[in-house]
C-alpha positions in Angstrom: 0.0 0.0 0.0 1.0 3.6 -0.6 0.3 6.7 1.4 -3.4 7.5 1.6 -4.1 10.9 0.1 -7.6 12.0 1.1 -7.8 14.8 -1.4 -6.2 13.0 -4.4 -8.0 13.0 -7.7 -7.5 10.8 -10.7 -5.4 12.3 -13.5 -6.5 10.9 -16.9 -4.2 12.9 -19.0 -2.3 10.8 -21.6 1.0 9.7 -20.2 0.1 9.6 -16.5 1.8 6.7 -14.9 0.4 5.0 -11.8 1.8 2.4 -9.4 -0.9 -0.1 -8.3 -0.9 -2.1 -5.1 -1.6 -5.7 -6.3 -2.3 -9.0 -4.7 0.4 -10.6 -2.5 2.3 -7.3 -2.0 3.2 -6.8 -5.7 3.4 -3.4 -7.3 2.2 -3.1 -10.9 2.3 -0.1 -13.2 -0.2 1.4 -15.6 -0.1 4.3 -18.0 -3.0 6.3 -19.3 -3.4 6.2 -23.1 -4.7 9.0 -25.4 -8.1 7.1 -25.4 -8.1 7.4 -21.5 -7.7 3.6 -21.1 -4.9 2.2 -18.9 -2.1 0.1 -20.3 -0.5 -2.1 -17.6 3.1 -3.3 -18.0 4.4 -6.8 -17.7 6.4 -5.9 -14.7 5.9 -6.1 -11.0 8.1 -5.2 -8.0 8.1 -5.3 -4.3 9.2 -1.6 -4.1 8.5 1.1 -6.7 10.8 1.1 -9.7 12.1 4.1 -11.6 9.6 5.3 -14.3 12.1 4.9 -17.1 12.6 1.2 -16.3 8.8 0.6 -16.1 8.2 2.4 -19.4 10.8 0.2 -21.1 8.8 -2.9 -20.2 6.3 -4.5 -22.7 2.6 -3.8 -22.2 0.7 -6.7 -20.7 -2.9 -5.6 -21.0 -4.9 -2.5 -22.1 -8.3 -1.9 -20.4 -10.8 0.7 -19.3 -10.7 1.6 -15.6 -13.5 3.7 -14.1 -12.2 7.2 -13.4 -13.9 7.7 -10.0 -12.5 4.3 -8.8 -9.0 5.6 -9.5 -9.7 8.6 -7.3 -11.0 6.3 -4.5 -7.9 4.0 -4.9 -5.5 6.9 -4.6 -7.3 8.3 -1.6 -7.0 4.9 0.2 -3.4 4.3 -0.8 -4.1 1.5 -3.3 -2.9 3.5 -6.4 -0.2 6.2 -6.5 0.5 8.7 -9.3 4.2 8.6 -10.3 4.0 11.5 -12.8 3.4 12.2 -16.5 5.7 10.8 -19.2 5.5 10.3 -23.0 3.0 7.6 -23.8 4.8 4.4 -24.8 4.5 3.4 -28.5 2.4 0.3 -27.8 -0.3 2.4 -26.2 -0.6 5.1 -28.8 -2.7 3.3 -31.4 -6.3 2.3 -30.4 -6.7 -1.4 -29.6 -9.7 -3.4 -30.7 -12.2 -4.6 -28.1 -15.2 -6.9 -28.3 -18.7 -6.1 -27.3 -20.6 -9.3 -26.3 -24.3 -8.8 -25.8 -26.0 -11.0 -23.3 -27.8 -14.0 -24.7 -25.9 -14.2 -28.0 -22.8 -15.7 -29.5 -22.5 -12.9 -32.1 -20.1 -10.3 -31.0 -19.0 -6.9 -32.4 -15.4 -6.0 -32.8 -14.8 -2.3 -32.1 -11.6 -0.7 -33.6 -11.1 2.9 -32.6 -14.2 5.1 -32.8 -16.9 2.6 -33.9 -17.9 -0.9 -34.7 -15.7 -2.7 -37.3 -17.3 -6.0 -37.9 -19.5 -8.8 -36.4 -18.3 -12.3 -35.8 -18.9 -15.3 -33.5 -17.4 -15.5 -30.0 -15.3 -18.6 -30.9 -13.5 -16.7 -33.8 -9.8 -17.5 -33.2 -8.9 -13.9 -34.3 -10.6 -12.3 -31.3 -9.6 -14.6 -28.5 -7.0 -12.3 -27.0 -9.0 -9.1 -27.6 -10.4 -7.4 -24.5 -14.1 -7.6 -23.7 -15.6 -4.2 -23.7 -16.0 -3.5 -19.9 -15.1 -1.0 -17.2 -13.0 -2.2 -14.3 -12.8 -0.9 -10.7 -9.3 0.3 -9.8 -9.2 -1.3 -6.4 -12.1 -3.8 -6.6 -11.1 -5.6 -9.9 -7.7 -4.5 -11.2 -5.5 -6.3 -8.6 -7.0 -9.7 -9.3 -7.0 -8.9 -13.0 -3.3 -8.1 -12.9 -2.6 -11.4 -11.1 -4.4 -13.3 -13.8 -2.7 -11.4 -16.6 0.8 -11.9 -15.1 0.1 -15.6 -15.0 2.6 -16.9 -12.5 0.1 -17.5 -9.6 -3.2 -19.2 -10.1 -5.9 -16.6 -10.6 -9.5 -16.6 -9.3 -11.7 -18.5 -11.8 -14.1 -15.6 -12.3 -11.5 -13.0 -13.4 -12.4 -12.0 -17.0 -10.9 -9.8 -19.6 -9.9 -11.3 -22.9 -12.5 -13.2 -24.8 -10.9 -16.7 -24.2 -11.1 -16.1 -20.4 -14.7 -14.8 -20.6 -15.7 -17.9 -22.5 -14.2 -20.1 -19.7 -16.1 -18.1 -17.1 -19.4 -18.9 -18.9 -18.4 -22.6 -19.1 -17.6 -22.6 -15.4 -20.8 -20.9 -14.5 -22.8 -23.5 -16.5 -20.9 -26.3 -14.7 -21.3 -24.9 -11.2 -25.0 -23.8 -11.5 -26.6 -26.6 -13.5 -30.0 -25.8 -11.9 -30.1 -22.2 -13.1 -31.3 -22.0 -16.7 -29.7 -18.5 -17.3 -26.3 -20.2 -17.0 -27.0 -22.9 -19.6 -24.8 -22.7 -22.7 -26.5 -22.5 -26.1 -26.7 -25.7 -28.2 -24.2 -24.3 -30.7 -21.6 -23.3 -28.0 -18.1 -24.2 -29.1 -16.0 -25.3 -26.0 -12.8 -23.4 -25.3 -9.5 -25.2 -25.8 -7.1 -25.4 -22.9 -4.3 -22.8 -23.2 
C-alpha cells in the first residue's frame, strides 16, 4: 500500500503513470493512453521502480478503468501517481475490443471510434481481444493483474480477454446446472485449454 491521500484526484491525461498495489504485495504499473484507457506493463516489483525502467517494459494488457474508482484508490493508498511521461508506443494506437451482448454468440469488434465487424465468440482472431468492460481500480484490477501476469493461479471468475470470458461462462454452467440462465447454447463451441 501507498500513502493514503484523502484529497487526491485521478489524472486521466495521456502519459500519466500509476503504481498499483496488487495482490500478495506486488506493485504493478499502468499508463493512461490517449483514449483514456490504462495500459498495464508486464512488470511487478516489491518496491516502486524508476519510471524509465517501467516504461521500457512491454505492455501486458490495455483496459478501461472507471475514473472515479482511480480517485478512490488513490485516496485509500491503493494507487499512486508517479508522474506524466511520454506515452509508450504500444499504447498510442487504439486497440480493438469486443462487445458481447447477453444471450448471443454474435459479438461486435470495435476498432477505434466505432464498430468494425461482427463475428462469433469462438472466432480465433478475437480470443486475445479485450471484452468491452469497465473495471474498478481497487475492486477488480489487482485480481486482473494477477491473472494477466500468469505466475500464480488466478481466481476462476476474473475475466478480460474473450478466451477467459468464455471459460467463465463454461464454469458458471458447470457450477450452476439448476439455473437456466447459465446454460450454454446448443451451438456453443468449447474453449481449448491454453
